[in-house]
Backbone bond lengths (Angstrom), bond angles and torsions (degrees), N, CA, C in turn:
res aa  C-N    CA-C-N  psi(-1)  N-CA   C-N-CA  omega(-1)  CA-C   N-CA-C  phi
1 M - - - 1.501 - - 1.523 109.82 -
2 T 1.291 119.20 131.97 1.453 124.04 175.40 1.529 108.96 -129.24
3 A 1.313 114.99 160.45 1.496 120.40 -179.87 1.516 110.04 -64.98
4 K 1.334 117.42 134.94 1.443 122.94 176.37 1.533 108.11 -89.96
5 I 1.291 118.10 104.53 1.430 121.89 -174.13 1.549 110.23 -107.88
6 L 1.329 112.76 121.95 1.502 118.49 -174.16 1.551 111.26 -110.86
7 L 1.296 116.24 131.45 1.489 123.93 172.30 1.470 110.40 -102.57
8 L 1.359 118.47 131.23 1.453 118.60 -175.10 1.515 112.63 -143.60
9 D 1.328 115.71 162.63 1.454 124.69 174.66 1.522 108.56 -155.35
10 I 1.294 116.72 140.20 1.466 119.34 177.98 1.533 109.94 -123.94
11 E 1.335 114.76 155.54 1.471 121.52 173.88 1.527 104.60 -122.22
12 T 1.348 114.86 137.97 1.442 119.45 -179.08 1.512 114.21 -123.57
13 K 1.293 114.86 157.29 1.452 124.11 175.84 1.553 106.33 -76.90
14 P 1.365 117.37 139.02 1.464 118.22 176.98 1.502 112.99 -73.04
15 V 1.286 118.01 159.94 1.440 124.25 172.46 1.538 107.98 -72.63
16 Q 1.318 117.60 132.23 1.471 121.30 178.68 1.523 108.64 -107.12
17 A 1.348 114.15 125.79 1.478 117.91 -173.31 1.540 110.12 -146.66
18 Y 1.283 116.09 158.41 1.475 125.08 174.32 1.506 108.70 -85.97
19 V 1.344 116.30 126.14 1.505 121.08 179.72 1.504 108.06 -132.22
20 W 1.377 114.16 158.61 1.444 119.42 -178.01 1.510 112.54 -98.26
21 S 1.294 116.31 -13.74 1.521 117.49 -179.05 1.542 107.83 -158.66
22 L 1.333 115.14 174.48 1.461 121.22 -179.10 1.510 111.11 -88.54
23 W 1.293 118.83 -16.54 1.538 120.90 -170.15 1.490 111.58 -120.55
24 K 1.306 116.40 143.58 1.466 125.47 170.86 1.491 112.19 47.92
25 Q 1.318 114.34 57.03 1.468 120.89 -179.59 1.537 112.04 -97.61
26 N 1.345 116.24 133.77 1.465 121.41 167.48 1.507 104.81 -106.96
27 V 1.332 115.39 108.56 1.451 121.46 -174.84 1.520 111.07 -89.89
28 G 1.303 117.74 118.25 1.439 121.23 179.78 1.536 111.60 -76.93
29 I 1.331 113.52 157.62 1.538 116.66 -179.86 1.498 109.34 -61.46
30 N 1.366 118.65 -33.12 1.454 117.99 -178.70 1.576 112.60 -76.30
31 Q 1.324 116.33 0.07 1.481 119.54 175.46 1.551 112.08 -94.92
32 I 1.333 115.65 -7.53 1.465 118.88 -178.25 1.520 109.96 -78.39
33 E 1.325 112.35 124.06 1.481 119.50 178.07 1.543 111.89 -89.82
34 A 1.358 116.53 -38.34 1.473 121.60 175.30 1.516 109.36 -151.66
35 D 1.302 115.97 136.46 1.463 120.69 -175.56 1.523 109.31 -85.26
36 W 1.339 116.23 172.89 1.464 121.97 -177.80 1.532 108.41 -78.60
37 S 1.338 115.66 162.58 1.425 121.45 173.33 1.540 107.65 -153.69
38 V 1.348 116.34 173.81 1.481 119.05 178.82 1.546 109.53 -86.41
39 L 1.303 117.33 118.64 1.403 121.72 178.39 1.552 111.47 -78.93
40 T 1.327 113.87 -54.65 1.446 119.37 -175.95 1.586 108.76 -143.87
41 W 1.306 114.37 160.58 1.503 118.15 167.07 1.550 107.62 -142.84
42 A 1.276 113.57 153.58 1.501 120.88 173.02 1.513 107.26 -133.66
43 A 1.294 117.05 146.92 1.430 122.52 -178.62 1.553 110.38 -158.10
44 K 1.339 115.37 160.08 1.435 120.22 173.34 1.520 109.46 -155.03
45 W 1.344 115.76 151.34 1.465 119.07 172.75 1.472 108.84 -79.67
46 L 1.280 118.11 139.92 1.469 123.51 -175.01 1.571 110.12 -55.52
47 D 1.337 114.71 129.09 1.466 122.62 179.35 1.525 113.28 70.36
48 D 1.290 118.52 7.60 1.477 120.78 172.96 1.549 109.44 -97.42
49 D 1.339 116.34 137.75 1.447 119.42 -176.76 1.523 114.19 -74.26
50 E 1.312 116.82 -20.91 1.458 119.25 -174.98 1.552 111.63 -74.44
51 M 1.289 118.77 131.42 1.416 123.58 174.25 1.532 108.63 -100.10
52 L 1.335 115.61 127.02 1.452 120.33 179.94 1.522 109.07 -103.76
53 S 1.334 116.63 148.89 1.451 119.08 -178.00 1.528 109.90 -162.31
54 D 1.309 116.58 162.43 1.451 123.24 171.22 1.512 108.48 -150.35
55 S 1.327 114.87 160.18 1.444 121.27 -174.73 1.524 109.97 -153.25
56 Q 1.296 118.28 148.99 1.469 122.44 175.43 1.497 109.35 -65.73
57 W 1.314 118.51 -29.49 1.422 121.82 -177.49 1.507 113.94 -54.01
58 Y 1.320 114.40 -38.00 1.461 122.66 -177.24 1.568 110.22 -57.11
59 Y 1.313 115.06 -25.61 1.474 118.47 -172.43 1.508 110.23 -102.57
60 E 1.311 117.23 0.61 1.457 122.61 173.26 1.550 112.70 51.02
61 S 1.319 111.60 45.47 1.454 119.36 -179.94 1.576 109.63 -91.11
62 D 1.331 113.26 133.58 1.494 118.24 174.94 1.489 112.30 -81.43
63 D 1.308 118.49 -11.40 1.423 122.41 -179.63 1.483 109.66 -117.37
64 T 1.356 116.68 108.88 1.424 121.34 -171.91 1.551 111.57 -80.23
65 E 1.328 118.04 2.73 1.478 118.79 171.62 1.511 108.06 -81.23
66 H 1.286 118.96 -13.52 1.446 123.91 -175.41 1.518 107.39 -88.26
67 D 1.348 119.14 72.06 1.449 119.71 -177.48 1.493 114.74 -105.84
68 Y 1.332 116.80 27.86 1.427 120.82 -173.34 1.505 113.21 -57.51
69 R 1.351 117.68 -47.66 1.465 119.28 -175.43 1.513 111.75 -69.17
70 V 1.361 117.03 -32.51 1.427 119.10 -179.32 1.561 108.60 -71.16
71 V 1.301 116.36 -41.06 1.455 122.22 178.79 1.577 109.60 -66.56
72 D 1.296 115.37 -42.98 1.459 117.46 179.24 1.508 114.48 -63.61
73 S 1.304 119.37 -35.02 1.469 120.59 -179.70 1.603 106.43 -72.17
74 M 1.277 118.02 -31.22 1.471 120.64 176.61 1.552 109.64 -70.60
75 W 1.326 114.71 -38.39 1.465 120.23 178.85 1.504 109.63 -59.47
76 E 1.313 119.20 -40.34 1.467 124.64 -177.51 1.554 111.09 -61.12
77 L 1.398 116.08 -40.12 1.417 119.85 178.12 1.555 113.51 -70.94
78 L 1.335 114.10 -42.19 1.454 117.33 176.95 1.542 111.43 -62.23
79 D 1.302 115.21 -37.03 1.486 120.11 -177.95 1.539 108.12 -64.94
80 E 1.298 120.14 -27.13 1.446 125.87 -178.15 1.555 113.53 -87.37
81 A 1.299 114.21 -24.34 1.495 118.60 -171.47 1.559 112.32 -78.27
82 D 1.325 114.44 148.02 1.451 122.43 170.75 1.499 111.92 -92.51
83 I 1.387 114.13 -39.11 1.453 122.58 -177.92 1.521 107.63 -133.37
84 V 1.333 116.97 135.87 1.471 121.78 178.72 1.527 108.97 -119.66
85 I 1.335 115.26 131.33 1.478 121.80 179.99 1.525 110.03 -118.53
86 G 1.338 112.94 135.95 1.500 119.68 175.55 1.491 110.79 -155.20
87 H 1.324 117.79 173.54 1.416 122.17 176.28 1.514 108.09 -111.78
88 N 1.287 117.94 115.63 1.433 125.95 -169.10 1.580 112.66 61.74
89 S 1.302 112.47 27.42 1.456 120.59 -173.97 1.489 110.67 -75.70
90 D 1.313 121.75 -29.70 1.476 121.00 178.77 1.494 110.48 -64.04
91 K 1.336 114.49 -38.37 1.488 116.42 -175.64 1.516 112.39 -90.76
92 F 1.315 118.51 -31.56 1.453 123.12 -175.08 1.516 113.31 -107.07
93 D 1.355 114.73 -80.65 1.499 118.14 -168.11 1.504 114.71 -53.24
94 L 1.334 115.84 -50.64 1.487 117.46 -174.68 1.510 113.68 -71.34
95 K 1.351 117.88 -35.97 1.449 120.02 179.80 1.584 108.46 -75.05
96 K 1.284 117.38 -34.11 1.461 118.38 173.28 1.524 112.28 -62.38
97 L 1.318 114.88 -44.57 1.452 119.30 178.10 1.504 111.26 -62.78
98 N 1.335 117.49 -44.20 1.454 120.78 176.51 1.518 113.01 -56.70
99 A 1.354 114.62 -39.90 1.498 119.09 178.25 1.508 110.58 -61.07
100 R 1.296 118.18 -40.48 1.451 122.91 -179.03 1.521 110.83 -72.41
101 F 1.334 115.51 -37.48 1.487 120.33 175.26 1.510 109.80 -55.63
102 A 1.357 114.71 -51.02 1.441 121.04 -178.72 1.519 111.19 -64.39
103 Y 1.298 118.78 -38.02 1.470 122.26 -179.04 1.533 109.45 -64.67
104 H 1.320 117.04 -39.77 1.465 121.35 -179.44 1.529 112.70 -90.09
105 K 1.338 116.40 14.00 1.474 122.74 172.83 1.550 111.17 62.10
106 M 1.358 116.38 36.47 1.437 120.88 177.01 1.522 109.08 -92.05
107 P 1.268 117.90 148.77 1.516 118.03 172.81 1.557 108.78 -76.92
108 P 1.320 115.53 165.94 1.497 117.57 175.49 1.533 110.47 -61.36
109 P 1.312 119.12 147.34 1.441 118.78 171.38 1.527 111.07 -70.67
110 S 1.260 118.49 168.33 1.472 121.83 179.21 1.513 109.33 -55.32
111 P 1.325 119.52 138.23 1.431 123.20 -179.24 1.575 112.73 -53.45
112 Y 1.295 115.48 140.71 1.476 122.83 -179.71 1.491 107.85 -140.68
113 Q 1.328 116.22 159.19 1.459 121.56 174.21 1.534 108.64 -94.13
114 K 1.343 115.67 154.99 1.462 120.77 -170.90 1.514 112.13 -124.77
115 I 1.384 113.54 146.14 1.482 121.05 173.21 1.514 105.10 -131.29
116 D 1.294 116.84 120.83 1.433 124.44 175.93 1.497 111.06 -105.89
117 T 1.320 120.22 106.27 1.510 119.95 -175.47 1.508 111.85 -64.84
118 L 1.293 118.35 -22.19 1.497 120.33 177.25 1.531 106.84 -66.84
119 K 1.332 116.80 -44.71 1.471 119.84 -179.93 1.536 111.37 -65.08
120 V 1.340 114.51 -37.36 1.488 119.12 178.73 1.538 110.03 -63.87
121 A 1.294 117.22 -45.23 1.459 122.06 178.38 1.533 111.51 -59.91
122 R 1.327 115.67 -45.44 1.475 117.36 178.91 1.509 115.76 -68.13
123 K 1.341 114.90 -32.07 1.463 120.41 -177.62 1.505 114.29 -74.17
124 H 1.318 116.98 -42.98 1.432 121.76 -169.07 1.525 114.43 -105.09
125 F 1.339 119.11 -12.38 1.421 119.35 -172.24 1.566 113.38 -135.47
126 N 1.253 115.69 170.87 1.479 120.70 170.43 1.499 109.92 -128.66
127 F 1.318 114.67 63.51 1.477 119.75 176.06 1.509 110.18 -68.60
128 T 1.289 115.67 155.02 1.504 122.79 174.50 1.523 111.16 -53.48
129 S 1.303 114.90 -41.52 1.448 123.23 176.65 1.542 110.54 -141.69
130 N 1.311 118.65 149.52 1.417 119.99 178.22 1.559 109.85 -109.50
131 K 1.338 116.30 14.77 1.477 120.51 175.22 1.585 107.65 -67.81
132 L 1.318 113.32 145.38 1.458 117.48 -178.60 1.543 113.08 -57.63
133 D 1.309 117.27 -43.31 1.446 120.54 178.40 1.523 112.71 -58.15
134 Y 1.326 113.80 -46.49 1.506 117.83 177.85 1.501 110.70 -59.44
135 L 1.316 116.90 -51.45 1.470 120.98 -174.96 1.508 108.59 -59.72
136 A 1.357 120.81 -42.25 1.417 123.03 -177.71 1.527 109.93 -63.19
137 Q 1.320 117.47 -45.66 1.456 121.24 -179.05 1.495 111.43 -69.54
138 H 1.330 117.13 -42.39 1.451 122.19 -179.36 1.525 112.66 -63.98
139 L 1.330 116.12 -36.78 1.473 121.05 179.63 1.517 112.09 -88.75
140 G 1.337 115.63 -2.55 1.451 117.24 173.87 1.506 116.54 77.02
141 V 1.365 116.63 28.69 1.440 119.70 -176.02 1.531 113.24 -114.53
142 G 1.329 118.58 6.00 1.468 120.08 -179.97 1.523 111.46 135.28
143 K 1.331 116.15 -170.22 1.425 121.94 176.39 1.477 111.10 -156.57
144 K 1.323 116.45 160.15 1.483 121.78 179.80 1.544 110.39 -71.21
145 M 1.327 111.88 157.27 1.481 120.47 178.16 1.547 107.34 -81.72
146 K 1.326 115.65 142.92 1.470 120.28 176.45 1.519 108.99 -72.73
147 T 1.311 115.91 134.09 1.489 119.03 -177.59 1.560 112.93 -90.80
148 G 1.360 115.64 -24.32 1.450 119.59 -173.84 1.491 111.32 86.44
149 G 1.341 117.17 5.17 1.461 119.30 173.72 1.550 113.57 99.00
150 F 1.310 112.93 -169.58 1.513 118.71 -175.00 1.530 113.06 -63.48
151 E 1.312 115.24 -17.61 1.465 119.14 -179.47 1.529 112.48 -61.79
152 L 1.317 115.00 -22.80 1.501 119.88 179.50 1.529 107.42 -68.11
153 W 1.347 117.85 -41.08 1.469 122.58 178.91 1.503 111.54 -67.93
154 T 1.323 116.52 -44.85 1.470 119.75 178.05 1.508 110.91 -63.52
155 G 1.352 116.59 -34.64 1.482 119.58 177.91 1.515 111.00 -64.22
156 C 1.322 116.01 -39.27 1.475 117.95 176.59 1.491 111.23 -65.70
157 M 1.299 118.04 -42.88 1.440 121.75 -179.71 1.534 112.36 -64.83
158 N 1.338 114.90 -24.33 1.454 120.62 176.67 1.534 112.35 -92.06
159 Q 1.346 114.23 9.21 1.473 122.23 178.85 1.518 112.59 56.00
160 E 1.341 118.11 46.61 1.410 124.15 173.48 1.533 110.09 -88.58
161 E 1.278 119.88 122.08 1.470 122.64 -170.50 1.498 108.11 -62.89
162 D 1.296 121.45 -44.64 1.441 122.76 -178.49 1.509 112.28 -58.15
163 S 1.310 117.62 -38.48 1.463 123.64 177.58 1.515 111.11 -63.09
164 W 1.343 114.41 -46.76 1.447 119.74 -179.46 1.568 110.42 -61.37
165 N 1.296 116.16 -43.35 1.441 119.66 179.86 1.509 112.83 -65.11
166 K 1.347 114.40 -38.44 1.462 118.75 177.29 1.554 111.72 -68.47
167 M 1.298 116.31 -38.64 1.458 120.35 -178.85 1.518 108.47 -65.37
168 L 1.305 119.67 -43.15 1.428 121.06 178.96 1.517 113.12 -66.65
169 K 1.271 115.30 -36.79 1.514 120.70 176.24 1.529 109.58 -63.87
170 Y 1.320 115.49 -45.53 1.466 120.99 176.18 1.519 111.99 -60.00
171 N 1.311 116.96 -41.77 1.443 123.63 179.81 1.528 110.64 -63.66
172 K 1.335 116.86 -42.98 1.483 120.28 179.56 1.488 111.79 -67.80
173 R 1.347 119.14 -36.67 1.430 122.43 -179.62 1.512 111.03 -63.93
174 D 1.369 116.22 -36.76 1.445 120.41 176.59 1.568 112.18 -59.40
175 V 1.319 114.93 -41.76 1.441 119.77 -177.69 1.553 109.21 -68.28
176 K 1.295 117.41 -38.25 1.474 122.39 178.94 1.551 109.56 -61.55
177 I 1.282 118.23 -48.34 1.456 120.76 -179.05 1.511 110.13 -72.42
178 L 1.305 116.24 -32.96 1.536 118.71 175.86 1.494 110.65 -56.14
179 E 1.376 116.67 -45.86 1.422 117.92 -177.52 1.534 113.12 -64.63
180 K 1.342 115.39 -35.37 1.505 118.71 179.42 1.534 109.57 -72.09
181 V 1.324 119.37 -39.57 1.471 120.31 177.89 1.528 109.74 -65.62
182 Y 1.349 117.39 -42.11 1.421 119.69 178.91 1.544 111.84 -58.64
183 K 1.296 117.75 -43.71 1.452 122.58 -179.10 1.546 110.66 -63.44
184 R 1.353 115.74 -36.19 1.494 117.78 178.65 1.568 111.18 -70.65
185 L 1.284 114.99 -32.22 1.457 118.56 -177.22 1.547 111.61 -91.21
186 L 1.320 117.54 -7.86 1.455 121.88 -172.57 1.491 116.35 -55.44
187 P 1.369 121.39 -43.12 1.462 119.27 -179.09 1.491 114.05 -68.99
188 W 1.350 118.81 -13.49 1.455 123.06 -178.89 1.577 111.73 -92.41
189 I 1.324 115.00 -9.51 1.475 117.06 -177.54 1.538 111.17 -80.54
190 T 1.331 115.19 91.81 1.454 120.79 -173.30 1.546 111.32 -71.87
191 N 1.290 117.07 -22.83 1.518 119.45 178.96 1.519 111.39 -106.74
192 H 1.346 116.73 27.86 1.422 120.90 175.94 1.503 112.83 -57.43
193 P 1.343 121.43 139.45 1.472 120.08 172.31 1.507 109.89 -56.36
194 N 1.332 114.54 138.43 1.492 119.92 -175.40 1.504 109.07 -76.47
195 V 1.340 118.59 104.57 1.478 119.52 -174.91 1.539 111.15 -76.27
196 S 1.347 115.14 -14.58 1.519 117.38 -179.12 1.512 112.52 -68.24
197 V 1.369 117.89 -21.31 1.459 118.98 -178.75 1.555 110.70 -75.10
198 Y 1.347 117.49 -13.38 1.459 118.83 -178.03 1.510 111.95 -86.64
199 S 1.324 117.08 0.34 1.480 121.35 179.19 1.511 109.20 -108.50
200 D 1.310 117.55 142.81 1.458 123.15 176.53 1.538 112.96 -88.79
201 K 1.309 113.79 -10.12 1.481 118.50 -178.79 1.534 110.82 -69.22
202 E 1.313 113.37 135.30 1.467 120.07 -179.80 1.510 111.51 -86.41
203 E 1.287 117.25 68.63 1.449 122.52 -178.46 1.543 111.49 -143.85
204 R 1.253 115.90 155.11 1.474 120.53 -176.77 1.560 109.97 -82.11
205 V 1.320 118.58 123.93 1.472 123.91 178.01 1.507 109.25 -133.37
206 C 1.337 114.88 160.40 1.451 121.53 173.80 1.530 111.48 -62.33
207 P 1.340 118.08 127.41 1.465 121.96 -178.12 1.557 110.01 -69.25
208 N 1.320 118.28 -20.10 1.505 118.98 -176.81 1.570 111.71 -89.99
209 C 1.353 116.56 -44.39 1.446 117.68 -174.67 1.517 114.22 -118.05
210 G 1.331 118.33 -13.21 1.465 123.21 177.79 1.539 114.53 85.86
211 S 1.345 116.43 6.73 1.441 119.04 179.32 1.533 110.43 -67.27
212 H 1.379 114.33 146.18 1.427 121.71 175.88 1.486 112.26 -80.88
213 K 1.291 118.22 -15.17 1.473 124.71 -175.59 1.494 111.93 -82.58
214 V 1.357 116.27 68.74 1.488 122.55 177.10 1.508 106.96 -114.96
215 Y 1.309 113.44 136.38 1.456 118.71 -175.35 1.541 111.07 -132.07
216 K 1.324 115.65 147.91 1.472 121.07 -177.97 1.547 107.57 -62.33
217 R 1.361 112.75 138.54 1.491 119.42 -178.86 1.501 108.46 -146.23
218 G 1.325 117.27 73.66 1.444 120.61 175.84 1.509 112.88 72.84
219 H 1.335 117.37 -155.39 1.448 120.30 -177.56 1.504 110.15 -129.05
220 Y 1.370 114.47 157.44 1.481 122.35 174.25 1.490 106.44 -111.23
221 Y 1.339 115.82 131.16 1.510 121.13 -174.33 1.502 108.97 -113.13
222 T 1.352 117.15 137.36 1.445 123.04 165.80 1.507 107.82 -114.15
223 K 1.308 119.70 -173.64 1.465 120.99 -179.18 1.518 112.09 -69.29
224 I 1.299 117.50 -21.06 1.480 119.59 -176.97 1.503 114.73 -127.93
225 G 1.301 119.08 12.85 1.469 119.12 -179.56 1.502 116.01 -167.71
226 R 1.310 114.88 165.22 1.441 123.72 178.24 1.576 108.69 -124.31
227 Y 1.321 115.48 132.65 1.441 119.67 -176.58 1.511 111.62 -129.53
228 Q 1.306 117.74 147.63 1.479 121.77 177.60 1.478 108.15 -65.96
229 K 1.337 116.98 131.98 1.425 121.77 -179.20 1.541 110.12 -108.37
230 Y 1.343 117.07 147.38 1.451 123.71 -179.05 1.480 111.39 -130.07
231 I 1.321 115.08 153.96 1.443 122.10 172.41 1.492 110.74 -122.03
232 C 1.286 121.64 139.91 1.448 124.85 -179.89 1.530 109.77 -91.25
233 D 1.312 115.36 127.65 1.455 121.09 176.36 1.542 111.85 -79.38
234 G 1.328 116.50 -7.34 1.462 119.68 -179.84 1.540 109.81 -89.63
235 C 1.325 117.46 -61.07 1.486 119.58 -174.85 1.529 111.33 -104.77
236 G 1.323 119.28 -18.15 1.415 122.61 179.58 1.541 115.43 92.91
237 A 1.344 117.07 8.15 1.415 120.60 -176.02 1.563 110.57 -81.84
238 F 1.292 116.25 146.53 1.481 122.88 174.24 1.551 110.69 -89.10
239 S 1.262 116.80 147.66 1.493 122.72 175.01 1.553 107.98 -147.29
240 K 1.283 114.29 171.79 1.462 118.86 177.00 1.550 111.41 -142.86
241 E 1.298 114.72 164.90 1.475 118.62 174.27 1.519 110.40 -72.29
242 R 1.310 115.38 156.84 1.424 118.31 -177.55 1.540 116.02 -83.76
243 T 1.341 114.69 -15.52 1.437 119.41 179.70 1.549 110.72 -118.87
244 S 1.230 116.01 146.75 1.520 121.68 -178.50 1.530 109.34 -66.46
245 N 1.325 115.42 143.65 1.477 119.42 176.06 1.518 113.57 -99.71
246 Q 1.314 115.36 19.35 1.442 122.83 172.99 1.563 110.04 -87.03
247 T 1.295 117.17 152.69 1.416 121.58 -178.32 1.526 111.61 -69.89
248 P 1.326 118.41 151.96 1.459 121.05 177.48 1.532 113.69 -53.91
249 V 1.323 114.96 -37.00 1.457 118.63 177.84 1.517 110.77 -64.59
250 K 1.341 116.79 -46.26 1.432 121.27 178.72 1.495 112.83 -62.62
251 R 1.294 117.56 -41.29 1.476 120.99 176.98 1.522 114.64 -56.22
252 K 1.364 111.71 -38.89 1.483 119.62 -179.39 1.529 112.13 -67.66
253 T 1.314 114.76 -26.86 1.495 117.65 -178.06 1.540 114.80 -85.89
254 I 1.365 115.14 -8.18 1.473 117.60 -176.17 1.553 108.83 -82.05
255 L 1.290 114.87 126.28 1.451 120.81 178.80 1.526 108.76 -104.91
256 S 1.335 116.43 154.80 1.474 121.11 177.94 1.497 106.52 -130.91
257 G 1.332 115.78 159.51 1.437 120.88 -179.36 1.479 114.12 -57.42
258 A 1.266 116.30 147.98 1.513 122.38 -177.50 1.524 111.46 -81.90
259 V 1.308 118.16 -15.90 1.476 121.04 -175.28 1.510 109.60 -113.82
C-alpha cells in the first residue's frame, strides 16, 4: 500500500452581475445575474501517465450553473485521495469545490491531507513571483498555455466547442506543470505528509517521496537530544529518526533552560 497522491486544478465560470462603473464597485447580492460554477477540472495521480478531466461541455448543458456531474466526478477522486496537491488550492480550488459540494447537498469527501505549492513557495523562498507560470519557467520545467484572454471564458459560457476544448487543454497543462514544480520543491517541504505511514512494510523510507534510497548523513540536534539524520537519494529531502540515539544515561544528564 502506498499513499494516493492527487494533483488537481479547476477552472470556474465568473460571477455575472450588473454594475454601475468599472472602478471601486461594491456589488450587492441583488445585482448578481448568474453565480459562478465549475467549468472544468483536470487531475492526475502522482507519477501516473493518465490525465483525468471533466467538463460541462460533455453534458451539453445550456446552463453552466448546472455543474453537478462535473463536481460529482471530482468528489469521487477527492474521496479516494490520501494527499491532495494544488497551487493556491487551499484558498481557491478546494474551497470552491467544497462550496459546490454543499450547494449540491453532497457530504464531505473522505478526509485527506493537503499540500499547497503556493504556500510552499512563500514559506521557503523569495522568488520574484510565486505564480505557477513563473515558477515553472524559472525552474525550467515548462510554462502555462496562453488562454487568449477573457474571451476564452465567454466562449465557454456561449457553448462554443473550440473554447471548451481549449479550456480543458489549458486546465490539463496546468496540472502537468504543477506536478513538475511540486517535485522540484519537494525536498524543501518540511511539513510534508509522511508517506511512509501509508506502507505496511517494516523498512526505512523517505517520508517525503517514499524512496528506499535513504542514507545516514550526520546527526540532527535539538535542545535536548541528538537524532540520526538521513538524506534521500530520490528527492533530496532530509529526515531523522524519531528516537534519540544517545544512551539513557546521557539523556538523563542533559539539562534544558528553565524559562
